[in-house]
Residue, then its C-alpha position, 0 to 999 in steps of 0.5 A: m027682719t029688724v035686729r035691734l042692738a043694745a048700744e052702738d058698740d054692742f059687738d056681742g049682740w051683733r055677733d050673736a045675731a049674725r050667727r043666728l042669721a047666718g045659720a038660717a041663711i038669711p040674705p044680707d038684704m033682708v036684714i035691718w040693723q038698728v040700735g036701741e028701740h028708736g027708729g026702724e024701717l016702716f015695713a020691716d018685720a018684727l020677727p024673732l031671730p032664728p035659733p042658734p045654729k046647731t053647727e058652730l060657725r067658725v071664722s078666723r081670729a083675724f075676722v073677729e079682731l077686724a069686726q071688733s074694731a070696725i063695729l066701733h065706727r060711726d058708719p051706720e052701715r057697719f053692721a050690715l057690711l060685717y054681716r055681708l062679709l061674714l056670709r062670704l067668708a062662711n061660704h068660702t067666696a072671700s078670703i080675709e087676706d084679700h086686701a084688694d077686695p072692695l068690701i074687705r078694704r072698706i071694712e079695714m078702713l073703718a077699723k083703721a079710723v077706729r084704731r087711730d081715734m083710740h090712739k088719739m084718746h090715749a094721747f090727748v086726754r088731759f086730767r084736771e084735779l077737782d075735789d080729790e078726783f081727776v076729771a077729763w073731757f074728750e070728744p071721740e069721733h067714734h064709739i071707742v070710749r068703753a073699748n078704751a076703758g081698760f087702757f086708762v084703768r091700767r094706766f091710772a089704777a091708783m087714781r080716782w078719775s072720770i072721763l066725760t064724753p058726749e055719749v057716755s062717761l067713765h068713773w073709776n074709784g080705784e077699785i070699780l069702773h062705773e059707767g054713766p050718761g054722757a056729759d057736756r064740756s061745762q061739767a069738766p074743770d077748766g084748769d088746776v094748780l099744776e097746769e102752769v108747771w106742766k106748761a113750763y115743762y112743755a115749753s122747756i122741752f120744745n125743740p125748734a130745730r125739729l119743728k115740722v108744723g105739717a106733721m104736728l097738725k096731722e098727728m095733733p089736729r086743732k080740734y084736740w087743742k081746746n082740751m090741752p093746756e099746753a096748746e095755748l103755747i103752740a102758736p107763740l112757740i112756733a112763731g119764735a122757732q126760727a129765731r131760736e133755731a138760728g141761735m142754736t145753730a150759731q153755737v159752733v162746737p169748739e175745735p178741740e171738742r169737735a176733733r175729739t167727737l169726730s175721733g170718737l164717732r170714727e171709733e164707734a162706727q167700726a162697731c156699726r150694725r145699722c144695716p147688714l153691709w158690715q157682715d161682708a166688708t173688711q171694715c167701716v171706712f169713716g170720713e177723714g180730713p181736717t176738722d176745720a174743713r170748709i168743704m165736704v165731699v160726699g161719695e157713694q160708698p168705699g170701693d174695693e181698695e178703700d175697704k182694704a185701706g180703711h180710707p176714702f177715695v184712695g182707689p181709681a175714683g180717688e185719683v180722678l177726684a184728686r186730679a179734678m181738685d188740682e185743676a179746680g184749685i182746691d187743696r185736698g188736704r183742706i177737704w173732708l172726704t166721706n161717703a153716704v154709706k160707710h161699708f163696701k157693698f159688693v158681689r163676688r165674681g171669682k176672686r174679684r169683688i164687684h161694686q154694687s150700689p147701696t139701696a135707699g134703706e142702706i143709705q138711710a141706715c147710714k145717714w145717722w153717721l153722715d148727719q153727725e159729720i155734717g153737724l160737727l163740721r158745718p161745711k160751707a159747701t157740701v159736694m154730693l157726688g152721685a145720686s146716693a150722696i144726694r139722698g144721703v145728704t138731703g134724705k131725698a132722691g135726686a138726679v145729678g143732671a137735674l140738680r147740677e145747675h142749682g145749689l141746694p140750700l142746706a142747714h149748713g151752707i150750700g149743697i152742690a151736686s156733681y158726677h162721681p169719679s167712678y161714673i166718669l171712669r165708666q163712660p163708654d167713650r172719651d167725649a162723654s168722659d171728658q164732659a163729665y170730668a169737666a163738669l166735676v171740675t166746674d162744680l168743685r171750683r164753685a164749691g171753693s168759691e162758696a167756701g171762700s166767702d162768709 
């Protein structure tokens, strides 16, 4: 049996046919799905569709929404796949929530590709003025143009516009949306008088410090560039990004302004609600030290005594750190001390508050504050005490043992991984503790050497 649909995106036609076929229990392998009057199977029967079923076929809203998206894909098997899934759902042999089911997974991937293509159309359609009308050219990957029409009508309701694509064209006169045949690129204008203004604006907001070429190409593939006037600026902007970033990072914040900003950040951090840790902690323990410090020491989080006092490294771990600094020849009064996480995380056991390590999410939530400290201080050497500090500074997981011997290049200076003093205190025997402590002294001495040279 051959089912002929009116168009590639004819969801209503597919739904009506699928209901009739399912009501008559027609197996999926007995149905050929075609679009239009062309093509077809040589031996397919030209039989009329079964009548509508007497009992309404009910499916979940989730299936309907999935089908509405997936049916816009270019995969020629999409109609058959959806009908097969419809029968399985109707016979209760599948659940739309079973995302591990191969059939459901495949259809979900079709829908995902369609939604991504619709997003690209929203983002990369560029209108150009032509005879009091705005015209755009776009080449979608899937059959999304009609489904996307409502977005452009709402967004540009007061404009007269046309969107030309190879399969179908849309024309809006301010009141009524008309549909026309497909077009080719030559029918769309190449530019207009406003493009130079737009390119100047685009160049002015380009931030070289935030440039990530790989991520940019993933979100804005080169195939869309030919329709975007600003695309011709991308290559030279990328080429000059490194020099511009160097110029930006060379602008050091003046000392008085740096001190005022850090003081303001410390005050603002007391009201931080970026993660739930503030609810149980006594206070936010912000970093402290001289605002011209050339060395920054980053720990994990404040402990019980730090939480009560409001200062970093004042408990037992702080005493170990102070002793290690003395042996390394470093003046603690010249160091900026801070933590990757600013609130104490703990679990109560009787009257005691037992430290708990922060999660990756909590470290990420607090990274905003740490980044502000690093950006303002621009330390020559940043000592990262433990895995949480490494993640807080670099944004990536890392083990101290694997990173200790290698300096990590940072935007400002060098990063040096070392053992946290509390790790030294937790060692089960004296030899292990002494080895970890000696490593900390060595790493601090290295930080002093790095910070002492320009």
